[in-house]
C-alpha positions as MATLAB code, in Angstrom:
seq = 'MNVKGIVGVFFCWAVLTLPVSSWAGHPLITDDTGTQGTGKFQLELTGQYDEDKDTAAGVSVETTGKEVGTTLSYGLVENVDLVLSLPYQWGKTEEGNVRTYDEKGVSDMAFEAKWRFFEKEGFSLAFKPGISIPTGNDEKGLGTGNYGYQVFWIGSKKIAPWAFHANLGYIRNENKVDEQRNIWHASLATTWEVVKNLNLVANIGMERNPDDSDSDSDSASNDPAFIIGGVIYSVTENFDVDCGVKYGLNSSETDTSLMAGMAFRF';
ca = [
    -113.330  -32.094  224.539;
    -109.531  -32.072  224.207;
    -107.191  -29.530  225.805;
    -107.109  -27.285  222.726;
    -110.913  -27.191  222.656;
    -111.025  -26.220  226.343;
    -108.492  -23.440  225.686;
    -110.605  -22.162  222.793;
    -113.785  -22.063  224.871;
    -111.925  -20.353  227.725;
    -110.547  -17.690  225.369;
    -114.008  -16.954  223.982;
    -115.380  -16.694  227.529;
    -112.569  -14.295  228.450;
    -113.512  -12.018  225.567;
    -117.156  -12.131  226.661;
    -116.195  -10.725  230.040;
    -114.478   -7.624  228.520;
    -117.511   -3.080  225.417;
    -118.438   -4.546  217.364;
    -119.562   -2.920  214.523;
    -122.852   -4.157  213.087;
    -121.044   -5.548  210.046;
    -119.593   -9.041  209.946;
    -115.911   -9.895  210.192;
    -113.516  -12.565  211.401;
    -114.110  -15.265  212.685;
    -116.889  -15.445  210.078;
    -116.014  -16.845  206.661;
    -119.070  -15.227  205.056;
    -118.233  -11.667  203.985;
    -120.445   -8.586  204.365;
    -121.081   -5.614  202.081;
    -119.359   -3.100  204.381;
    -116.467   -0.985  203.062;
    -113.857    1.174  204.797;
    -114.726    4.568  203.315;
    -112.644    6.813  201.062;
    -108.962    6.883  202.004;
    -109.345    4.669  205.090;
    -107.444    1.471  205.911;
    -108.102   -1.683  207.903;
    -105.349   -4.093  208.978;
    -106.595   -7.504  210.091;
    -104.371  -10.068  211.828;
    -105.823  -13.545  212.288;
    -104.712  -16.910  213.613;
    -106.165  -20.389  213.237;
    -105.372  -23.873  214.556;
    -106.851  -26.886  212.700;
    -107.121  -30.488  213.845;
    -108.492  -33.406  211.842;
    -108.515  -37.148  212.573;
    -109.512  -39.902  210.177;
    -108.887  -43.557  209.379;
    -107.687  -44.809  205.992;
    -107.266  -48.526  205.272;
    -107.281  -49.214  209.010;
    -104.523  -46.680  209.702;
    -105.204  -43.597  211.833;
    -104.410  -40.320  210.082;
    -104.019  -37.104  212.083;
    -103.557  -33.747  210.380;
    -102.840  -30.511  212.208;
    -102.310  -27.075  210.776;
    -101.789  -23.473  211.807;
    -102.222  -20.271  209.833;
    -101.427  -16.637  210.518;
    -103.140  -14.284  208.085;
    -102.551  -10.617  207.309;
    -105.189   -8.680  205.370;
    -104.955   -5.008  204.398;
    -108.060   -3.223  203.081;
    -108.095    0.262  201.544;
    -111.130    2.389  200.753;
    -110.608    3.528  197.172;
    -113.925    5.397  197.259;
    -116.833    5.279  199.705;
    -118.273    2.034  198.333;
    -115.178    0.313  196.855;
    -112.397   -1.448  198.766;
    -109.127   -2.956  197.557;
    -108.044   -5.958  199.653;
    -104.652   -7.701  199.834;
    -104.210  -10.914  201.878;
    -101.134  -13.023  202.631;
    -101.199  -16.162  204.856;
     -98.347  -18.061  206.498;
     -99.046  -21.748  207.133;
     -97.733  -24.727  209.101;
     -98.942  -28.269  208.373;
     -98.270  -31.775  209.711;
     -99.709  -35.198  208.883;
     -99.061  -38.428  210.764;
    -100.180  -41.864  209.579;
     -99.977  -44.236  212.495;
     -96.748  -43.172  214.189;
     -95.093  -42.055  210.954;
     -94.929  -38.375  209.991;
     -95.642  -38.130  206.277;
     -95.866  -34.352  205.909;
     -94.261  -31.455  207.778;
     -93.961  -28.097  206.012;
     -94.341  -24.403  206.717;
     -94.106  -21.191  204.754;
     -95.918  -18.404  202.931;
     -99.004  -19.532  201.031;
    -100.699  -17.911  198.016;
    -101.472  -14.188  198.103;
    -104.941  -12.891  197.198;
    -105.883   -9.509  195.728;
    -109.575   -8.557  195.687;
    -111.881   -5.623  195.098;
    -115.242   -5.194  196.841;
    -117.884   -2.962  195.214;
    -121.121   -2.225  197.083;
    -123.410   -1.305  194.209;
    -126.838   -1.229  195.907;
    -128.044    0.088  199.253;
    -131.584    0.756  200.485;
    -133.351    0.570  203.862;
    -130.711   -1.596  205.539;
    -130.344   -3.991  202.596;
    -127.240   -3.915  200.404;
    -125.544   -5.907  197.652;
    -121.877   -6.145  196.723;
    -119.720   -7.795  194.073;
    -116.242   -9.049  195.006;
    -113.885  -10.360  192.290;
    -110.331  -11.403  193.075;
    -107.220  -13.173  191.894;
    -104.868  -15.563  193.689;
    -101.137  -15.117  193.148;
     -98.919  -18.247  193.469;
     -96.524  -16.941  196.121;
     -96.572  -20.276  197.992;
     -94.353  -23.271  197.203;
     -96.699  -25.760  195.527;
     -94.102  -28.543  195.768;
     -94.385  -28.262  199.560;
     -98.195  -28.135  199.481;
     -98.256  -24.445  200.392;
     -99.906  -23.142  197.209;
    -101.521  -24.077  193.918;
     -98.587  -23.191  191.663;
    -100.891  -21.258  189.301;
    -102.784  -17.991  189.127;
    -106.484  -18.376  189.869;
    -109.511  -16.152  190.247;
    -112.829  -15.930  192.065;
    -116.063  -13.946  192.023;
    -118.466  -13.533  194.938;
    -121.923  -12.007  195.261;
    -122.647  -10.646  198.755;
    -125.916   -9.611  200.356;
    -126.390   -7.978  203.783;
    -129.493   -6.961  205.733;
    -129.574   -5.051  209.028;
    -132.523   -5.471  211.382;
    -131.129   -4.078  214.655;
    -129.790   -5.643  216.795;
    -129.314   -8.337  214.104;
    -127.450   -8.382  210.810;
    -127.642  -11.137  208.188;
    -125.198  -11.915  205.379;
    -125.192  -14.323  202.425;
    -122.427  -15.259  199.979;
    -122.554  -17.078  196.658;
    -119.231  -17.581  194.932;
    -117.270  -19.253  192.184;
    -113.568  -20.083  192.578;
    -111.348  -21.052  189.639;
    -108.908  -23.345  191.413;
    -106.035  -23.575  188.945;
    -103.521  -26.068  190.349;
    -100.864  -28.678  189.568;
    -102.142  -31.553  191.724;
    -105.239  -32.641  189.771;
    -107.736  -30.955  192.093;
    -111.188  -29.893  190.900;
    -110.812  -26.534  189.140;
    -114.398  -25.311  189.388;
    -115.417  -24.667  192.994;
    -118.719  -23.167  194.133;
    -119.309  -21.669  197.584;
    -122.520  -20.868  199.489;
    -122.752  -19.594  203.061;
    -124.941  -17.682  205.521;
    -123.979  -15.700  208.623;
    -125.656  -13.652  211.317;
    -124.490  -11.271  214.044;
    -126.404  -10.297  217.184;
    -125.379   -7.262  219.218;
    -126.256   -8.536  222.695;
    -124.887   -5.425  224.419;
    -123.184   -2.306  223.112;
    -120.017   -3.221  221.162;
    -120.352   -6.976  221.750;
    -121.662   -9.283  219.000;
    -122.348  -12.983  219.060;
    -121.820  -14.434  215.573;
    -122.751  -17.637  213.748;
    -121.926  -18.961  210.289;
    -122.817  -22.009  208.212;
    -121.674  -22.892  204.718;
    -120.600  -25.414  202.125;
    -118.479  -25.542  198.987;
    -117.562  -28.066  196.336;
    -114.893  -30.567  197.327;
    -111.663  -29.922  195.360;
    -110.564  -33.560  195.876;
    -111.168  -35.408  192.615;
    -108.683  -38.197  193.318;
    -111.378  -40.813  193.957;
    -115.005  -40.030  193.209;
    -116.101  -43.111  195.180;
    -114.322  -42.158  198.407;
    -116.209  -40.639  201.331;
    -113.956  -37.574  201.244;
    -114.517  -36.840  197.586;
    -118.250  -37.594  197.520;
    -119.045  -35.114  200.314;
    -118.800  -31.383  199.772;
    -117.180  -29.842  202.880;
    -119.689  -28.160  205.198;
    -118.966  -26.132  208.345;
    -120.549  -24.243  211.212;
    -118.921  -21.439  213.235;
    -119.794  -19.805  216.528;
    -117.915  -16.886  218.034;
    -117.796  -13.352  219.391;
    -116.548   -9.967  218.171;
    -115.773   -7.206  220.668;
    -114.994   -3.568  219.823;
    -112.389   -2.349  222.305;
    -112.594    1.074  220.652;
    -114.310    2.441  217.560;
    -111.292    1.429  215.458;
    -110.044   -1.719  217.211;
    -111.849   -5.083  217.313;
    -110.862   -8.452  218.774;
    -112.580  -11.745  218.029;
    -112.513  -15.490  218.587;
    -114.486  -18.461  217.360;
    -114.688  -22.216  216.932;
    -115.333  -23.875  213.565;
    -116.660  -27.452  213.347;
    -116.833  -29.716  210.342;
    -120.334  -31.032  209.595;
    -119.075  -33.953  207.502;
    -115.928  -35.992  206.952;
    -114.670  -33.764  204.119;
    -114.353  -30.735  206.386;
    -111.653  -30.258  209.027;
    -112.950  -31.576  212.357;
    -112.187  -28.540  214.539;
    -110.593  -25.119  214.084;
    -109.849  -22.560  216.785;
    -109.847  -18.992  215.479;
    -108.815  -15.608  216.861;
    -108.051  -12.216  215.388;
    -107.884   -8.458  215.684;
    -108.640   -5.589  213.311;
    -107.246   -2.029  213.315;
    -108.855    0.792  211.309;
    -107.017    4.014  210.563;
];
């Protein structure tokens, strides 16, 4: 394990030694059906470091990236949230000893609405449509350059001390770089409250590869798949901290991502 991996494991262990709601949250990618409640807000601040190494035509290719995300959720009514997200990204690519990409800036904004339309005996269903707004510079690889949209179906089931979540989604990836425009997503997640206010979390998922540049290449023929392990700790009723590690299960997915975040509810 490299130094960054050791740091990530150490950070997770540090959080474990500190007293999460029974709903999911960052570092999970799979969403849950939970909403904020009428007139309530949640501000989520997240950070991620990505590292990927590959070989193309005998040349080593190393890509690293960082992202800081800000997400604000507002409870329009008890079972409907409005969600606004804006990420800031850094990215670098080196082929051999030559840097071929080095950019940073705001990426595309997302605006979503989550509607929990069914709830009975710990099982609930939600519908989450959204649009992406091209606030990022597509010429620098920081956005798609076009408006897009997505729709997700979400299911959650609580069986204390466990909670389970499933997502099925469609993403219309409008773009200017000849990527696949029709992307599907499927993922599963679980949380386990091992002690009061401390959850261990796990996540696995896959979605269609947007890379259509070469249908015969290993990257394009594999749909990216991932697995995540992490923890969420509720410092108070309205303040959570989290960390996690995401691993790619095939060559199309980023090799390793270190993730951390915090959420404030008010």
